[in-house]
Structure formats: structure tokens, C-alpha cells
C-alpha positions, 0 to 999 in steps of 0.5 A: 459740829455733830449731834447725838440724841438731840445734843449738839457737839463740837468735834475736837481733833486730836493734837489741836488746841481750840479756843472759844471766845464768847464775848459778843452781844449775841453770845450772852444767851449761851449758857452751855457748850458741848464737845467730843473727841475720838482718840485715833491711836491705840497705844498712846495715852490721852491728855485732856486740858481745859482752861476757863476765864470765868466760873463754869462747871464741867462734866466729862463722860466716856462711851466705848464701842457706841455704848452708853456714856460713863461719867468720869468727872461730874460738876467739876469747877472749870477754873480749878480743873486744868488737866486730866490724863487717861491711860490706854491700858485702862481704856480701849482707844482707836478708830475701831473701838469707837471710844468717844470722850464727851465734855459738857461745860455749863452754868457760865456767864459771858464773856468767857474765854475757853481753851480745850484740847485732846492730845496723844503724844507718843511715849518716849522709849528710853532704850530707843532714845539712847540708841538713837542719841549714841548713834548720832553722837558716834556718827558726828564723832566719826565725821569730826575725826575724818575732817580733822584727819583731812585738815592735818593732811592739808596742813602737812601738804601746805607745809611741804609746799612752803618748804619747797618754795623756801628752798627754791628761793634759797637756791635762786639767791646768788652764791660763789665759791671761796678757796681756802688755803690752810697754813700751819699756825705758830704756837703763840702760847710760849714767848718767842724772841721776836714778835710774830706778825699776824695777818688780818682776818679775811671773812669767808662771806659777808651778808649786808643788811638793808641800808649797807650799814651792818652785815653778818660776817662769817669766818673760818675758825680753827677749833682748839685741839689741845696738845694734839697735832691733829683733831681727834677722830670724829671731831671737826677741826674747823668751824664757821663763826658769824658775827654782826659787824658795822660796815660804815665804821670799818673804813675809819677804823682801817684808816686809823690803823694804817695811820698809826702804822705809818707813824710807828714806821716813821719813828723807827726810821728817825731813831735809826737815822739818829743813831748812825755815825755818819749822821753824827759827824755831819752834825758836828 
């Protein structure tokens, strides 16, 4: 609270909003209230706001360098007056200039709620704003790229580590060697005088599944070479072929094959015995 020439004023600090509530019984005798403010910044505009809940009149004046007051607004309705802006290029602000705003609110009746403020917000420098914005953006982009590169290296390390573990697991599996004897295979494309007996297929490897009912059977297959005796240069003559087989039904199938072979052999022996002369004479 200050006074000038016998008039009392409420000192308003810059960049603060003040609220006055005149609703008590003792406030009904008030019909006038005064304020003043000294803007501290030289190169920033002053923004003044005033809000009243009831009808009142407002006078705003300015004093520069301790001189006489100069009226800026006179007998303005408080409810219609909301905001005013004063440029630092038009008025000399700062502590050294002692420029002071005086606000007089009068001819009101209680209850009254009054909000008043003086503010000096810094002016936005667009060039500085964009420089700061792009600097922050590029910095964040570089940080994100660095983290992305580190993540790539970590993922690559994890993949190599996983491959090494898989190789170790594959190397720890049981293995054995298989001796392969390659023989000349007769040409079965042309008809022969007698039937060529084929040998049963012998697998190179048998990898059973869990449960033992199925397995992956791997065999050595001779690739076709046409009319040539040997495979052409740069081409392979042999290949490994795998197939999924049923292990449980193999014994039944082998037993059926052996039974059929024994039956055929018995029929051949009976036919040979029936056609012999000694057998015919004994029968007669």
C-alpha cells in the first residue's frame, strides 16, 4: 500500500494477478479503490487486464520520470473494459525511468469481485525459436539414430550368440560314419532275358520322432546322367534324399513280403516236383 498526494494505492507487482473480494459487511462503505504499477523491463510491452463482477468506472493514467499524470482512459465502464496493451516503443519503461501506471476504480457498489494484473511477457523471437527448435530436433534425431545403431549391434550380437549355441547343440548330438559301397547298376531300360533281382533299399540315416512311430529316412540316390557313363563335369552324380516314413507298420510290411516270397517259393517247388519223371512213375 502506498500513497501519493494523500491518495492511497495498492502496489501491483508485474506478472501477478490480484483478486479483490469486497463482499463483507464492512466493505459496503467502499466506493473507490486505486492501484499502481511500475513495469521493470525496458524492451517488453505491458499488458493490462481488468475484470469486474459489477458495474464500475475506470480511469487509467501514466506518469513518466516522476512527472504529472497523463490520462490514457477516462470514465470507462469496467465490465466493458477487459484488456489494454502499451508498447515499449511508445512509452519508456524500466526502473530508471520511474514510469508508473495509475488505475482508479470508482462508483461501484458492493459486493464486488475485481481481478487486475500487469504483465510483461518477453516477445517471441521467431528466428531464435526456429534455431532452438531445429537444434533440439536434430539432437533428438542424432540420439535416436545412436540408440538405433546400438540396438542393431546388440541384435546382431544376440543372433551370433544364438547361432553359436545352435552349432554347439548340433555338434553335441550323436553321430556315426557310414561306409558306402557303390556298384555298377544294370541298365533296366531294355528288356532282358531274365528278371534282375533288386536289392532292398538301405537307408543312410534314420531319424526317429518322439514316440517312435515315424521317422525321417535318408537315402543315397544316384542322379540320372542320360547316355553318359559318368556325370558331366561340375555336376553331382549322387544326392541325399529324405522322406517321412512310418516306423510302426514297417515290421508288418516286411513280414507280409517274406510270407509272399515263401509262398511263391513253395509253389515253385511243388511245380518242379510234379513235373519230374520219378514222381510220375511212383504215382502210377
